[in-house]
C-alpha positions in Angstrom: 8.7 1.3 19.5 5.6 -0.5 20.7 2.5 -0.3 18.5 -1.0 -0.9 20.0 -4.5 -0.8 18.5 -6.2 1.3 21.1 -9.8 2.0 22.1 -11.5 5.3 21.3 -11.4 6.5 24.9 -7.6 5.9 25.0 -7.3 7.7 21.7 -9.2 10.7 23.2 -6.7 10.9 26.1 -3.7 10.7 23.8 -4.8 13.2 21.2 -2.8 16.5 21.2 -4.6 19.8 21.3 -3.0 21.2 18.1 -1.9 19.9 14.7 -4.9 17.6 14.2 -7.7 17.5 11.7 -11.4 17.6 12.7 -11.7 13.9 11.6 -9.0 13.0 14.1 -11.5 13.9 16.9 -13.2 11.0 18.8 -16.6 12.3 17.7 -15.8 12.1 14.0 -14.0 8.8 14.3 -17.0 7.3 16.0 -19.1 8.2 13.0 -16.5 6.7 10.7 -16.7 3.5 12.8 -20.4 3.4 12.1 -20.5 4.3 8.4 -17.1 3.6 6.7 -16.9 0.2 4.9 -14.2 -1.7 6.7 -12.7 -1.9 10.2 -11.5 1.2 12.0 -8.2 0.7 13.8 -6.6 3.3 16.0 -2.9 2.7 16.1 -0.7 4.3 18.8 3.0 4.2 19.1 4.5 4.2 22.6 7.9 5.1 23.9 7.7 3.4 27.3 4.2 4.5 28.5 4.3 7.8 26.6 2.3 7.9 23.3 4.5 9.5 20.6 2.4 8.7 17.5 -1.2 8.1 16.5 -2.6 6.8 13.2 -6.2 6.0 12.4 -6.8 3.7 9.5 -9.8 1.8 7.9 -9.0 -1.7 6.8 -11.0 -3.3 4.1 -10.6 -7.0 3.3 -11.5 -7.8 -0.3 -11.2 -10.9 -2.5 -8.3 -9.2 -4.3 -6.4 -8.4 -1.0 -6.4 -5.9 1.8 -6.7 -2.2 1.5 -5.7 0.2 4.3 -6.8 3.8 4.0 -6.5 6.9 6.1 -8.9 8.5 5.2 -11.2 5.9 3.6 -12.3 7.0 0.1 -15.8 8.2 -0.6 -16.4 9.7 2.9 -15.7 13.3 2.1 -12.6 13.5 4.3 -9.9 15.8 2.9 -7.0 14.7 5.1 -6.3 12.3 8.0 -3.2 10.2 8.3 -0.5 10.1 11.1 0.0 12.4 14.1 3.6 12.4 15.4 4.2 13.8 18.9 7.9 13.7 19.8 8.8 14.5 23.4 12.0 16.3 22.4 12.3 19.6 20.5 15.6 18.5 18.9 15.3 17.9 15.2 17.4 14.7 15.3 15.1 13.1 17.9 12.0 14.3 16.2 13.1 12.7 12.9 13.9 9.5 14.7 10.5 9.3 16.3 8.8 9.9 13.0 10.9 7.3 11.3 10.5 4.7 14.0 6.8 5.2 14.3 6.3 5.1 10.5 8.3 1.9 10.2 6.4 0.2 13.1 3.0 1.1 11.8 3.8 0.0 8.3 5.1 -3.3 9.6 2.0 -3.7 11.8 -0.2 -3.1 8.7 1.8 -5.5 6.6 2.5 -3.2 3.7 5.2 -5.5 2.3 2.5 -8.1 1.4 2.0 -7.9 -2.3 -1.8 -8.0 -1.8 -1.9 -5.1 0.7 -2.8 -1.7 -0.7 -2.0 1.3 1.5 -2.9 5.0 1.0 -2.8 8.0 3.4 -3.6 11.6 2.9 -1.6 13.4 5.6 -2.4 16.5 7.6 -0.8 19.8 6.6 0.9 19.7 10.0 2.7 16.5 9.0 5.8 17.9 7.2 8.2 15.0 6.9 7.0 12.2 4.6 10.5 10.9 3.9 10.1 7.6 5.9 7.4 6.6 3.4 9.7 7.2 0.5 12.4 5.3 2.2 9.8 2.5 2.5 9.6 2.5 -1.3 6.2 4.2 -1.4 5.0 7.0 -3.7 4.8 10.4 -2.1 2.8 13.2 -3.8 2.5 16.8 -2.8 -0.9 18.5 -2.8 -2.1 21.8 -1.6 -4.8 23.7 0.3 -5.6 27.3 0.8 -5.3 28.3 4.5 -6.4 31.8 5.6 -4.6 32.9 8.7 -7.0 35.0 10.9 -5.0 35.1 14.1 -5.1 38.5 15.8 -6.6 40.1 12.7 -9.7 42.3 12.4 -12.4 41.8 9.9 -11.4 45.1 8.1 -7.8 43.9 7.9 -8.8 40.6 6.4 -11.2 42.2 4.0 -8.5 44.6 2.7 -6.3 41.6 1.9 -9.0 40.2 -0.5 -8.9 41.0 -4.2 -10.8 44.0 -5.5 -13.4 41.9 -7.3 -14.0 39.7 -4.2 -14.5 42.8 -2.0 -17.0 44.2 -4.5 -18.9 40.9 -4.6 -19.1 40.8 -0.8 -20.3 44.4 -0.7 -23.0 43.7 -3.4 -24.1 40.7 -1.4 -24.4 42.7 1.9 -26.7 45.1 0.1 -29.1 42.4 -0.8 -32.3 41.8 1.1 -31.6 38.2 2.1 -31.5 36.2 5.3 -28.1 34.7 6.1 -28.2 32.6 9.3 -26.7 29.7 11.0 -29.0 26.7 11.0 -28.9 23.2 12.5 -29.3 19.7 11.2 -32.2 20.6 9.0 -30.1 23.3 7.4 -27.4 20.7 6.9 -30.0 18.5 5.1 -30.9 21.4 2.8 -27.2 22.0 1.9 -26.7 18.2 1.4 -29.6 18.0 -1.0 -28.5 21.0 -3.0 -25.0 19.6 -3.3 -26.2 16.2 -4.3 -28.4 17.8 -7.0 -25.5 19.8 -8.3 -23.4 16.6 -8.7 -26.3 14.8 -10.5 -26.6 17.8 -12.9 -22.9 17.3 -13.8 -23.3 13.6 -14.2 -20.9 13.0 -11.2 -21.3 10.4 -8.5 -22.1 11.7 -5.0 -20.9 9.1 -2.5 -22.1 10.6 0.8 -25.3 9.4 2.4 -27.5 11.7 4.4 -27.4 9.4 7.4 -23.6 9.8 7.4 -23.7 13.6 7.1 -26.5 13.8 9.7 -24.5 11.8 12.2 -21.3 13.7 11.6 -23.0 17.1 12.0 -24.9 15.9 15.1 -22.0 14.3 16.9 -19.5 17.0 16.1 -21.9 19.5 17.8 -20.1 22.8 18.3 -17.4 21.6 15.8 -20.0 22.0 13.0 -21.8 25.0 11.7 -24.2 25.4 8.8 -24.5 28.7 7.1 -27.6 29.2 4.9 -28.7 32.1 2.7 -32.4 32.5 2.0 -34.7 35.0 0.3 -36.9 37.2 2.5 -39.7 34.7 1.9 -37.4 31.8 3.1 -36.5 30.2 -0.2 -33.1 28.5 0.0 -30.4 30.1 -2.2 -27.2 28.5 -1.1 -25.4 27.2 2.0 -22.2 25.7 3.3 -21.4 23.3 6.1 -18.2 24.1 8.0 -16.3 21.7 10.3 -13.8 22.8 12.9 -10.7 21.3 14.4 -8.9 23.0 17.3 -7.0 25.1 14.8 -9.2 25.9 11.8 -12.6 25.9 10.2 -12.9 23.7 7.0 -15.2 24.5 4.1 -16.6 21.0 3.9 -19.8 20.8 1.9 -22.1 23.1 -0.2 -21.3 26.4 -1.9 -23.3 25.5 -5.0 -23.4 28.4 -7.4 -26.3 30.7 -6.7 -27.3 34.3 -7.6 -30.0 36.6 -6.3 -30.9 39.7 -8.1 -27.9 39.0 -10.4 -25.4 38.9 -7.5 -23.5 35.8 -6.6 -23.9 35.1 -2.9 -21.3 32.4 -2.1 -18.6 34.9 -1.3 -20.9 36.4 1.2 -21.4 33.0 2.8 -17.6 32.6 3.1 -17.2 36.1 4.5 -19.7 35.3 7.3 -17.8 32.2 8.2 -14.5 34.2 8.3 -16.1 36.9 10.5 -17.5 34.4 12.9 -14.0 32.8 13.2 -12.6 36.2 14.1 -15.5 37.4 16.4 -17.4 34.3 17.5 -15.4 31.1 17.0 -16.9 27.8 18.2 -13.6 27.0 19.9 -11.3 29.8 21.1 -8.2 28.3 19.6 -9.6 28.4 16.0 -7.6 31.0 14.1 -7.8 29.8 10.4 -10.1 29.0 7.6 -9.3 26.2 5.2 -10.9 27.0 1.8 -9.9 23.6 0.2 -10.0 23.3 -3.6 -6.4 24.3 -4.3 -5.8 21.1 -6.4 -8.6 21.9 -8.9 -7.5 24.4 -11.5 -10.9 25.8 -12.2 -11.4 26.6 -8.4 -8.0 28.2 -7.8 -8.7 31.4 -9.7 -11.6 32.1 -7.3 -10.1 30.9 -4.0 -6.8 32.7 -4.5 -8.8 35.9 -4.3 -9.0 35.4 -0.5 -5.3 36.0 0.0 -4.9 32.7 1.8 -1.5 30.9 2.0 -0.9 28.0 -0.3 -0.1 25.2 2.2 1.3 21.8 1.1 0.4 18.3 2.4 1.4 14.9 1.3 -0.3 11.8 -0.1 1.6 8.5 0.5 0.7 5.2 -1.1 1.9 1.8 -2.2 4.0 1.8 -5.4 5.4 -0.6 -8.0 4.1 -2.4 -11.1 2.4 -5.1 -9.1 0.6 -2.6 -6.9 -0.8 -0.8 -10.0 -2.5 -4.1 -10.9 -3.8 -4.5 -7.3 -5.2 -0.9 -7.4 -7.1 -1.6 -10.6 -8.4 -4.9 -9.3 -9.5 -3.2 -6.0 -11.2 -0.4 -7.9 -13.2 -3.0 -10.0 -14.3 -4.8 -6.8 -15.1 -1.6 -5.0 -17.5 -0.6 -7.8 
């Protein structure tokens, strides 16, 4: 299999319509190219002239060695990783393409070098991480909550929620508040509120406003900002949602907020869900990814939406020597 580092225009032409994350889109990758520390490389695997695999990575050269990430850390990207596009529906041939593409990319990256650190968080559509394990890498299973909205009515979806969640939404709809979609300025308000929340919890917030602004702007219709305000216009809470061709992603915001003793974040999520059903930004969007399924304190709430628990995989370099390299890289990165 032939591996090439291709340009963004070529990537756009090779990208499939389904099974990709929003950060695989050329618009999002162009923002990463501008803001992520390191060099963005877009690897494509070819069988003849046919692209059968794609893999975006960010390469960071440090004094302690080379780190290869997909996605790069600290950029608020939940998943990225490889896209495999076999031309045959036969399982044996699909596995062969996945294996050969993985082997070729890892060889191109040079993961056998003791000073190269590799880490990838794969898409939920990537279901066969065995080639990474066969390459002596660690493979960890993680989860997300994905709510299927395909050919469902709002009433049908609402009935699938827990009783307490339905009550919370009903109480929120009875409030005299403004819940609207806003543009870049709304995204800034959500960003500021999220940053304040992190600071209150003594947690680092790595995202810069310039990065968030550029992402929301360039994604255009693939980004929507939902904001709840009092009748006088005071900000209560908001969330920024990003869209692939398949699903909307709860990306940023959702800081805890109450108005007249009623929590309003469930109402925000409900408006996102209704819009995906009745007014999606892209017709093929049929799901809502709630995220947060790997954090125990969030699961009790997000499981109330009746979403499916969907696995995805994290692959990374392993071995005692690599543990030392990881610690050294973390020290330099700080």
